[in-house]
C-alpha beads as a LAMMPS data file, in Angstrom:
LAMMPS data file: protein, C-alpha beads

200 atoms
199 bonds

1 atom types
1 bond types

-500.0 500.0 xlo xhi
-500.0 500.0 ylo yhi
-500.0 500.0 zlo zhi

Masses

1 110.0

Atoms # bond

1 1 1 288.477 -113.241 -292.580
2 1 1 286.305 -115.004 -289.748
3 1 1 287.538 -118.432 -290.399
4 1 1 291.209 -117.458 -290.143
5 1 1 289.969 -115.935 -286.916
6 1 1 288.380 -119.037 -285.619
7 1 1 291.634 -121.078 -286.980
8 1 1 293.656 -119.068 -284.966
9 1 1 291.345 -119.733 -281.506
10 1 1 292.425 -123.317 -282.369
11 1 1 295.671 -122.818 -282.928
12 1 1 296.176 -120.426 -279.686
13 1 1 293.964 -122.858 -277.660
14 1 1 296.259 -126.374 -278.611
15 1 1 299.798 -124.342 -278.262
16 1 1 298.692 -122.863 -274.730
17 1 1 296.937 -125.965 -273.624
18 1 1 300.696 -128.410 -274.756
19 1 1 302.918 -125.004 -273.185
20 1 1 300.936 -125.440 -269.636
21 1 1 300.899 -129.243 -269.388
22 1 1 304.540 -129.497 -270.413
23 1 1 306.434 -126.387 -268.193
24 1 1 306.895 -126.461 -265.163
25 1 1 308.064 -122.608 -265.243
26 1 1 305.097 -120.541 -263.126
27 1 1 306.262 -117.431 -265.524
28 1 1 305.504 -119.939 -268.442
29 1 1 302.486 -121.471 -266.974
30 1 1 301.048 -117.743 -266.430
31 1 1 301.541 -116.562 -269.893
32 1 1 300.360 -120.318 -271.609
33 1 1 297.279 -119.910 -269.603
34 1 1 296.520 -116.907 -271.275
35 1 1 297.402 -117.478 -274.469
36 1 1 294.643 -121.031 -273.767
37 1 1 292.530 -118.469 -272.920
38 1 1 292.511 -115.784 -276.418
39 1 1 292.305 -118.794 -277.917
40 1 1 289.106 -120.239 -276.107
41 1 1 287.381 -116.423 -276.390
42 1 1 288.180 -116.507 -280.207
43 1 1 286.784 -119.991 -280.622
44 1 1 283.559 -119.166 -278.167
45 1 1 283.001 -116.044 -280.686
46 1 1 281.651 -118.280 -283.704
47 1 1 278.209 -119.494 -281.392
48 1 1 278.411 -115.870 -278.800
49 1 1 278.102 -112.251 -279.160
50 1 1 281.589 -110.717 -279.731
51 1 1 281.034 -108.610 -275.983
52 1 1 280.200 -112.248 -274.092
53 1 1 283.770 -113.904 -275.730
54 1 1 285.393 -110.760 -275.073
55 1 1 283.895 -111.065 -271.175
56 1 1 285.027 -114.096 -271.129
57 1 1 288.736 -113.460 -271.689
58 1 1 288.669 -110.848 -269.707
59 1 1 287.184 -112.941 -266.569
60 1 1 290.613 -115.737 -267.517
61 1 1 293.140 -113.138 -267.608
62 1 1 292.000 -111.317 -264.088
63 1 1 292.525 -115.066 -262.761
64 1 1 296.032 -115.358 -264.051
65 1 1 296.974 -111.621 -262.638
66 1 1 296.019 -112.890 -259.137
67 1 1 297.919 -115.988 -259.270
68 1 1 300.949 -114.010 -260.482
69 1 1 300.127 -111.433 -257.415
70 1 1 300.124 -114.250 -255.101
71 1 1 303.517 -116.055 -256.523
72 1 1 305.382 -113.008 -256.785
73 1 1 304.866 -113.061 -252.421
74 1 1 307.489 -115.326 -252.618
75 1 1 309.850 -114.805 -255.522
76 1 1 311.082 -118.627 -255.763
77 1 1 307.845 -119.935 -256.508
78 1 1 308.785 -118.250 -259.523
79 1 1 311.572 -119.750 -260.825
80 1 1 311.820 -122.976 -262.990
81 1 1 310.436 -126.236 -260.678
82 1 1 313.472 -128.980 -260.843
83 1 1 312.976 -132.262 -262.314
84 1 1 314.172 -134.849 -264.952
85 1 1 313.833 -135.361 -268.351
86 1 1 311.685 -138.626 -267.843
87 1 1 308.799 -136.750 -266.176
88 1 1 308.272 -133.937 -269.213
89 1 1 308.283 -137.160 -271.521
90 1 1 305.642 -138.750 -269.114
91 1 1 303.454 -135.583 -269.222
92 1 1 304.196 -135.253 -273.183
93 1 1 302.622 -138.834 -273.288
94 1 1 299.763 -138.313 -271.875
95 1 1 298.911 -135.176 -273.673
96 1 1 299.538 -136.868 -277.345
97 1 1 297.378 -139.688 -275.856
98 1 1 294.785 -137.057 -274.666
99 1 1 295.050 -135.528 -278.023
100 1 1 295.148 -138.627 -279.660
101 1 1 292.015 -140.185 -278.270
102 1 1 289.651 -137.349 -278.913
103 1 1 291.147 -137.257 -282.476
104 1 1 290.269 -140.803 -282.707
105 1 1 286.749 -140.929 -280.589
106 1 1 285.443 -137.683 -281.747
107 1 1 283.268 -138.705 -284.568
108 1 1 281.174 -140.592 -282.004
109 1 1 281.261 -137.641 -279.969
110 1 1 278.396 -136.091 -281.655
111 1 1 275.684 -138.347 -281.210
112 1 1 276.377 -137.757 -277.165
113 1 1 274.952 -134.525 -277.654
114 1 1 271.816 -132.501 -278.945
115 1 1 273.115 -130.827 -282.093
116 1 1 276.319 -129.567 -281.225
117 1 1 277.523 -126.842 -283.432
118 1 1 280.127 -127.337 -285.878
119 1 1 283.746 -126.819 -284.408
120 1 1 282.727 -126.856 -280.809
121 1 1 282.752 -130.204 -279.881
122 1 1 286.118 -130.814 -280.204
123 1 1 287.275 -127.834 -278.462
124 1 1 284.874 -128.857 -275.760
125 1 1 286.330 -132.055 -275.223
126 1 1 290.270 -130.933 -275.168
127 1 1 289.614 -128.301 -272.647
128 1 1 288.207 -130.839 -270.478
129 1 1 290.123 -133.725 -271.048
130 1 1 293.368 -131.367 -270.518
131 1 1 291.896 -129.736 -267.740
132 1 1 291.447 -133.287 -266.276
133 1 1 295.114 -134.304 -267.557
134 1 1 296.532 -131.673 -265.492
135 1 1 294.607 -131.748 -262.549
136 1 1 296.085 -134.949 -261.611
137 1 1 299.197 -134.220 -262.496
138 1 1 299.245 -130.913 -260.037
139 1 1 300.516 -130.700 -256.954
140 1 1 300.776 -127.342 -255.789
141 1 1 297.784 -125.165 -255.393
142 1 1 297.807 -122.823 -257.931
143 1 1 298.499 -125.509 -260.472
144 1 1 295.189 -127.009 -259.342
145 1 1 293.886 -123.868 -259.774
146 1 1 294.675 -123.628 -263.673
147 1 1 293.501 -127.187 -263.930
148 1 1 290.165 -126.428 -262.558
149 1 1 290.045 -122.973 -264.644
150 1 1 290.515 -125.295 -268.065
151 1 1 288.027 -128.021 -266.647
152 1 1 285.437 -124.714 -266.334
153 1 1 286.284 -123.466 -269.639
154 1 1 285.077 -126.548 -271.286
155 1 1 282.391 -126.471 -269.378
156 1 1 281.708 -122.889 -270.377
157 1 1 281.927 -123.486 -273.937
158 1 1 279.797 -126.601 -273.833
159 1 1 276.834 -123.811 -272.086
160 1 1 277.514 -121.532 -274.569
161 1 1 276.262 -123.986 -277.538
162 1 1 272.781 -125.008 -274.844
163 1 1 271.664 -121.833 -273.362
164 1 1 273.349 -118.476 -273.055
165 1 1 271.967 -116.693 -270.076
166 1 1 273.985 -113.791 -268.799
167 1 1 273.073 -114.677 -265.464
168 1 1 274.507 -117.956 -265.482
169 1 1 277.755 -117.117 -267.517
170 1 1 278.460 -113.969 -264.546
171 1 1 277.732 -116.895 -262.187
172 1 1 280.571 -119.127 -263.888
173 1 1 282.765 -115.744 -264.137
174 1 1 282.307 -115.573 -260.847
175 1 1 283.397 -119.128 -260.069
176 1 1 286.387 -118.872 -262.170
177 1 1 287.661 -115.317 -259.936
178 1 1 286.362 -117.754 -256.229
179 1 1 288.617 -120.545 -257.552
180 1 1 291.551 -118.403 -257.854
181 1 1 291.301 -116.060 -254.515
182 1 1 290.319 -118.860 -252.705
183 1 1 293.335 -121.174 -253.877
184 1 1 295.688 -118.056 -253.611
185 1 1 294.555 -117.569 -249.767
186 1 1 295.253 -121.107 -249.179
187 1 1 298.661 -120.848 -250.397
188 1 1 299.496 -117.880 -248.897
189 1 1 297.736 -119.736 -245.528
190 1 1 300.441 -122.899 -246.409
191 1 1 303.329 -120.484 -246.776
192 1 1 302.789 -118.898 -243.585
193 1 1 302.493 -122.211 -241.706
194 1 1 305.759 -123.026 -242.911
195 1 1 307.281 -120.235 -242.111
196 1 1 305.931 -120.861 -238.459
197 1 1 307.304 -124.468 -238.110
198 1 1 310.597 -123.202 -239.416
199 1 1 310.892 -120.316 -236.638
200 1 1 309.503 -122.774 -234.138

Bonds

1 1 1 2
2 1 2 3
3 1 3 4
4 1 4 5
5 1 5 6
6 1 6 7
7 1 7 8
8 1 8 9
9 1 9 10
10 1 10 11
11 1 11 12
12 1 12 13
13 1 13 14
14 1 14 15
15 1 15 16
16 1 16 17
17 1 17 18
18 1 18 19
19 1 19 20
20 1 20 21
21 1 21 22
22 1 22 23
23 1 23 24
24 1 24 25
25 1 25 26
26 1 26 27
27 1 27 28
28 1 28 29
29 1 29 30
30 1 30 31
31 1 31 32
32 1 32 33
33 1 33 34
34 1 34 35
35 1 35 36
36 1 36 37
37 1 37 38
38 1 38 39
39 1 39 40
40 1 40 41
41 1 41 42
42 1 42 43
43 1 43 44
44 1 44 45
45 1 45 46
46 1 46 47
47 1 47 48
48 1 48 49
49 1 49 50
50 1 50 51
51 1 51 52
52 1 52 53
53 1 53 54
54 1 54 55
55 1 55 56
56 1 56 57
57 1 57 58
58 1 58 59
59 1 59 60
60 1 60 61
61 1 61 62
62 1 62 63
63 1 63 64
64 1 64 65
65 1 65 66
66 1 66 67
67 1 67 68
68 1 68 69
69 1 69 70
70 1 70 71
71 1 71 72
72 1 72 73
73 1 73 74
74 1 74 75
75 1 75 76
76 1 76 77
77 1 77 78
78 1 78 79
79 1 79 80
80 1 80 81
81 1 81 82
82 1 82 83
83 1 83 84
84 1 84 85
85 1 85 86
86 1 86 87
87 1 87 88
88 1 88 89
89 1 89 90
90 1 90 91
91 1 91 92
92 1 92 93
93 1 93 94
94 1 94 95
95 1 95 96
96 1 96 97
97 1 97 98
98 1 98 99
99 1 99 100
100 1 100 101
101 1 101 102
102 1 102 103
103 1 103 104
104 1 104 105
105 1 105 106
106 1 106 107
107 1 107 108
108 1 108 109
109 1 109 110
110 1 110 111
111 1 111 112
112 1 112 113
113 1 113 114
114 1 114 115
115 1 115 116
116 1 116 117
117 1 117 118
118 1 118 119
119 1 119 120
120 1 120 121
121 1 121 122
122 1 122 123
123 1 123 124
124 1 124 125
125 1 125 126
126 1 126 127
127 1 127 128
128 1 128 129
129 1 129 130
130 1 130 131
131 1 131 132
132 1 132 133
133 1 133 134
134 1 134 135
135 1 135 136
136 1 136 137
137 1 137 138
138 1 138 139
139 1 139 140
140 1 140 141
141 1 141 142
142 1 142 143
143 1 143 144
144 1 144 145
145 1 145 146
146 1 146 147
147 1 147 148
148 1 148 149
149 1 149 150
150 1 150 151
151 1 151 152
152 1 152 153
153 1 153 154
154 1 154 155
155 1 155 156
156 1 156 157
157 1 157 158
158 1 158 159
159 1 159 160
160 1 160 161
161 1 161 162
162 1 162 163
163 1 163 164
164 1 164 165
165 1 165 166
166 1 166 167
167 1 167 168
168 1 168 169
169 1 169 170
170 1 170 171
171 1 171 172
172 1 172 173
173 1 173 174
174 1 174 175
175 1 175 176
176 1 176 177
177 1 177 178
178 1 178 179
179 1 179 180
180 1 180 181
181 1 181 182
182 1 182 183
183 1 183 184
184 1 184 185
185 1 185 186
186 1 186 187
187 1 187 188
188 1 188 189
189 1 189 190
190 1 190 191
191 1 191 192
192 1 192 193
193 1 193 194
194 1 194 195
195 1 195 196
196 1 196 197
197 1 197 198
198 1 198 199
199 1 199 200
């Protein structure tokens, strides 16, 4: 039973990450990150207590809620961002490149870390790689926030196998929420500045 839960976590992690890279719809982006966060929690449950893994999921979903509230202030941001098919194919190609590179280099990653647990090293590198990929493709401040949160999830997953200090995990959770709040404030400020320019 536990094996199938971990396998489901891997699948949710990959599906959520791929959808987050591909879609330009804000609704689908937030749903994709929520799915990725659930997969992150299921994968983390094999090396950490269930309450800690559940808390990390809740923190991720709280960050999604903050971003959703920010976007709901301006309805046009919730719509699909227009772009050509070439841009979608480019993002898909980059995502496949990152995924295939991790599969090829995966056997050598184990030598870089001290006795990593089985089944944790790949999702850690996968979250870090896709987070950096999306960070390079992000223009909107809130998309940058989702990319930074993905990178932090990869770091948190790697930290869980090294040490499970509740204080540090609480600090990382506070950092997740702080990123969402700060980017929400910056987005609101940029919209107010745009409105001031239009009225003037």
